[in-house]
C-alpha positions in Angstrom: 67.4 85.9 82.3 64.4 87.0 84.4 65.1 88.5 87.9 62.8 86.9 90.6 60.2 89.2 91.8 61.7 89.5 95.5 65.1 90.2 94.2 63.8 93.1 92.0 61.4 94.2 94.9 64.4 94.7 97.1 66.8 96.2 94.1 63.8 99.0 93.9 63.8 99.7 97.6 67.5 100.1 97.7 67.4 102.3 94.6 64.8 104.4 96.3 66.8 104.6 99.6 69.7 105.9 97.3 67.6 108.2 95.3 68.5 106.4 92.3 66.9 103.7 89.8 67.4 100.0 89.4 69.2 100.7 86.1 71.5 103.2 87.8 72.4 100.6 90.5 72.9 97.9 87.8 75.1 100.2 85.7 77.2 101.0 88.8 77.7 97.2 89.6 78.6 96.4 86.1 81.1 99.5 86.1 82.8 98.3 89.3 83.2 94.7 87.7 85.6 96.4 85.4 87.5 98.2 87.8 88.1 95.2 89.6 90.2 93.7 86.9 91.9 96.9 86.6 92.5 96.8 90.5 93.9 93.3 90.3 96.3 94.0 87.7 97.5 97.0 89.7 97.9 95.2 92.8 99.6 92.0 91.0 102.0 94.9 89.3 102.5 96.0 92.8 103.3 92.5 94.2 105.7 91.9 91.2 107.7 95.0 91.8 107.8 94.4 95.5 109.2 90.9 95.1 111.8 92.2 92.6 113.0 94.8 95.1 113.6 92.3 97.9 116.0 90.5 95.9 116.9 86.9 96.8 116.0 85.7 100.2 117.9 82.7 102.1 117.0 81.4 105.2 120.6 81.3 106.3 120.7 85.0 106.1 118.9 84.9 109.5 120.7 86.0 112.6 121.7 83.3 115.1 120.0 83.1 118.5 122.9 84.8 120.3 123.2 87.6 117.7 119.5 88.2 118.3 119.8 88.4 122.1 123.0 90.5 121.8 121.0 93.3 119.9 120.3 96.4 121.8 116.4 96.7 122.2 114.8 99.7 120.5 112.3 101.5 122.6 
């Protein structure tokens, strides 16, 4: 797949601004793609652990209106 000239030109400019090469920019981008999957898996695992720690939630466990208004305000 060929990269359009304008895209490549902008990539060369960005690489020069970062004192790098286009190849190094591409390598960094591709490496970050691999890390995203790891980050997704980590976040999914964290979500599962959090949901498991919550236990069962029921709407009927909520406080009644009177109980809410009877509580002391914490300030």
